[in-house]
C-alpha positions in Angstrom: 23.0 41.2 192.3 20.4 39.5 194.5 20.9 38.8 198.3 21.5 35.8 198.6 20.0 34.1 202.5 22.0 30.8 203.6 19.9 28.9 206.0 22.1 26.2 207.4 19.5 24.0 209.3 17.7 23.8 206.2 20.8 23.3 204.3 20.0 25.3 201.6 20.6 28.5 199.8 17.6 31.2 199.3 16.7 34.3 197.5 12.8 34.9 197.6 11.4 37.2 195.5 8.1 38.5 194.1 6.9 35.6 196.3 8.9 33.3 194.8 12.1 31.7 195.5 15.3 30.3 193.5 17.3 28.1 196.1 20.4 25.5 196.6 19.5 22.0 198.3 22.4 20.6 200.0 23.4 18.5 202.4 26.8 16.5 204.2 29.1 14.0 202.2 31.7 12.8 204.3 34.4 14.8 205.2 34.7 17.7 204.3 32.5 17.4 201.7 28.9 19.0 200.4 26.3 17.5 197.8 24.9 20.1 196.4 21.7 18.2 195.0 19.1 19.9 193.9 18.3 23.7 192.4 14.2 24.8 192.2 13.4 28.2 191.1 10.1 28.9 190.9 8.6 29.3 187.4 7.4 33.3 187.2 11.2 33.5 188.7 13.3 32.0 185.7 15.7 33.7 183.7 16.8 35.9 186.2 20.0 34.9 187.0 18.6 34.3 190.5 19.6 29.9 190.7 22.9 30.9 189.5 23.3 33.1 191.6 22.0 31.3 194.9 24.9 28.8 193.4 27.5 30.5 193.3 27.2 32.0 196.8 27.1 27.8 197.6 30.7 27.6 196.2 31.8 31.0 197.5 30.5 28.7 201.1 32.6 26.3 200.2 35.7 27.3 199.7 35.0 29.9 202.9 34.9 26.5 204.8 37.2 24.6 203.6 34.9 22.8 201.4 34.7 20.7 198.1 31.4 20.6 196.3 30.0 17.0 195.2 27.4 18.6 191.5 25.4 16.3 191.9 22.6 19.0 191.3 22.8 18.5 186.8 22.4 22.6 187.0 25.2 22.6 189.4 27.3 20.9 187.5 26.6 22.5 183.9 27.4 26.0 186.4 30.7 24.8 187.2 32.1 23.6 183.6 30.3 27.4 182.9 32.4 28.3 185.7 35.7 27.5 185.9 37.3 29.6 188.9 35.2 27.1 191.2 36.2 23.5 189.2 39.0 22.9 192.5 36.4 23.1 194.4 34.7 20.0 192.9 35.3 16.8 195.0 37.9 13.9 193.0 39.4 17.2 190.2 
């Protein structure tokens, strides 16, 4: 499992590996909600499961801190479909 870091000032969860980065960017979206609006993985790091790791850490953070998540990033929305244990955290469900 990669060592996912949280940078609250930059509002991102990330893994830095071999000079590249995989990240989930978020922003506050009202009372008790976070908008997971963007994911990115450097091309040379794709296919290693790093995006899934940073998104999972983001959802774990949301659960630990009582937030609901707006999955506006298509990758995040697809992730929730594949990982139903996070479905209860999706705003509006």
